[in-house]
C-alpha positions, 0 to 999 in steps of 0.5 A, a space after each residue: 242682857 241675853 242675846 236672842 239666837 235666830 232659828 236656823 231657818 235656812 238650815 231647816 229649809 235645806 234639809 226639807 229640800 234634801 228630803 223632798 229631793 230624795 222622795 222625788 228620786 225614789 218616785 222617779 226610780 219607782 216609775 222607771 222600775 214600773 215602766 221596765 216591768 211593763 215593757 218586759 211583760 209586753 215583750 214576754 206576751 208577744 214572744 209567747 204569742 209568736 211561739 204559739 203561732 210558729 211552733 207548729 210549723 217548726 215542729 212539722 218541719 223538724 218531724 219531716 226532716 227527721 223521717 226523710 232520710 229513712 223514707 228515701 232509703 226505704 223508697 229505694 229498697 222497697 219501692 214505697 214512695 217516700 211521700 206515702 211513708 211520710 204522709 202516713 206517718 204524719 196522719 197516723 201519728 199526729 206528727 209523732 205526738 200520738 200516744 201510740 207514737 210516743 209510747 209504742 214508737 208506732 208511727 203507722 197504727 200497725 196492729 198486733 195480736 201480742 201488742 199493747 191494748 189501746 183505745 182508737 177510733 174506727 169507721 164502720 156502719 157509716 160512723 166512727 166508733 171508739 174501740 179497743 185494739 192491740 198495737 205493735 210496739 217498736 224499739 224505735 221510730 226507725 224500726 216502725 218505718 222499716 216494718 211499714 215498708 216491709 208490710 207494703 212490699 211483702 203483703 199480709 200473711 194471707 196475701 203477699 200481693 195485698 199491697 202490690 198496687 201501692 208498690 207498683 204506683 209511680 205517683 202518690 195519688 195512685 199509691 194513696 188510692 191503692 192503700 185505701 182500696 186495699 183497706 189499710 185504714 177504715 177511714 173512707 177519706 183516707 186517700 184524700 187526706 194523704 194526698 192533701 198532706 203531700 200537696 200541702 208540705 210538698 212531700 212528693 219532692 222526696 220521691 225517687 226520680 
């Protein structure tokens, strides 16, 4: 008489448990991976937001620090207040980001008959107008700074004393108003814009004592 063999139930159950255990571990790993991914994504978003918030301040600080040594040297040599040089460079070049500054190394919107033709905004007849003007091209920002100081110190080809009041000024408010009176820019609020920039970034601390 043949003996019936029992089915290896325990073995099947153990295999089932092993399979279930493996599936559970896989699920746990997937959950952990997803959580790590979410944490990374959140951190990246916060980092991006932080950079957007702090980048302008950092860029502005770097721009000022880059120009300060030359501005102070030119202040001593040509008597153009460093705060005026810095504030004009900031306003005219949009913190060194304007096309005129990046392509022509022109920080002060200086025009030249033999310069590069570009589009700009000028104020006349009670409104701003888009016009084409030729702007000077320099080898470097430093060359632009030097030319700007010489222009204020020596005046124009038709009037050597054109900016004399700017050179004689002992404070930035007087110098800014003198620039506007002399017609350096067509913007009717040019002087006040310079004063606001100087006060906001405490640029007068770089002026000669």
